[in-house]
VMD Tcl script that draws the C-alpha trace (Angstrom):
set ca {
  {129.88 72.77 60.66}
  {131.00 71.42 57.42}
  {133.71 69.82 55.59}
  {134.78 68.55 52.09}
  {137.57 65.84 52.33}
  {138.85 62.37 50.16}
  {136.84 59.36 50.25}
  {138.63 57.16 52.53}
  {141.50 59.45 53.87}
  {139.89 62.44 54.87}
  {136.29 62.38 54.36}
  {134.02 63.29 57.42}
  {133.12 59.57 58.02}
  {136.55 58.60 58.70}
  {136.52 62.29 61.21}
  {133.29 61.32 62.77}
  {134.63 57.58 63.27}
  {137.81 58.84 64.39}
  {137.17 61.07 66.89}
  {133.57 60.88 67.79}
  {132.93 64.80 66.60}
  {133.88 66.82 63.12}
  {137.18 67.92 64.06}
  {138.48 68.21 61.17}
  {137.78 71.72 58.39}
  {138.22 71.24 54.65}
  {136.76 73.73 52.13}
  {137.31 72.72 49.02}
  {138.54 68.41 47.51}
  {139.04 67.25 44.05}
  {135.75 66.28 42.10}
  {136.79 63.04 41.81}
  {136.16 60.72 44.65}
  {135.35 63.42 47.34}
  {132.97 63.46 49.97}
  {130.88 66.24 51.91}
  {129.81 65.87 55.03}
  {128.24 68.65 57.31}
  {126.58 68.94 60.93}
  {123.13 69.99 60.91}
  {120.36 71.09 63.16}
  {117.41 68.65 64.21}
  {114.97 69.96 61.44}
  {116.60 71.11 58.65}
  {117.06 70.54 54.67}
  {119.82 69.92 52.79}
  {119.05 70.27 48.75}
  {121.99 68.54 46.75}
  {122.00 68.13 43.51}
  {124.81 67.11 41.05}
  {125.78 67.85 37.98}
  {128.55 68.07 35.32}
  {129.09 72.06 36.61}
  {128.97 73.65 39.95}
  {126.44 76.05 38.14}
  {124.39 72.90 36.74}
  {124.91 71.02 40.52}
  {123.45 74.53 41.67}
  {120.63 75.03 39.35}
  {119.22 71.16 40.65}
  {119.37 72.01 44.16}
  {117.51 74.79 43.99}
  {115.35 73.31 41.65}
  {114.69 70.79 44.69}
  {113.75 73.55 47.08}
  {110.73 74.52 44.62}
  {108.45 72.02 45.41}
  {106.95 70.88 48.98}
  {108.73 67.80 50.39}
  {106.02 65.49 51.48}
  {105.46 65.69 47.07}
  {109.06 64.46 46.84}
  {108.82 62.13 49.61}
  {106.01 60.62 48.28}
  {107.66 60.63 44.80}
  {110.38 58.32 46.69}
  {108.93 56.06 48.93}
  {106.08 55.62 45.49}
  {109.32 54.31 43.57}
  {110.91 52.70 46.08}
  {107.54 50.01 46.77}
  {107.78 50.27 42.50}
  {110.80 48.55 42.66}
  {110.72 46.60 45.88}
  {107.32 44.80 44.11}
  {109.32 44.09 41.33}
}
mol new
graphics top color blue
foreach p $ca { graphics top sphere $p radius 0.5 }
foreach p [lrange $ca 0 end-1] q [lrange $ca 1 end] { graphics top cylinder $p $q radius 0.2 }
display resetview
């Protein structure tokens, strides 16, 4: 189940907080202050890509799947530790 809503009113966090489950379903929200929300299986990959167009965001999301997850995880943890050390 997935939904896209407006931050602060119809987003998935507010739905889940109010109802204890995802009950609202919106297919689309305006790009300004919108939030996507979804229910995933216990083990799943959900690549995200942010861009100035739908195409650029999709390209970044698909590109995220080309490297093994462990590589991305190690890069993230390394950058976080470096930042914490400064």
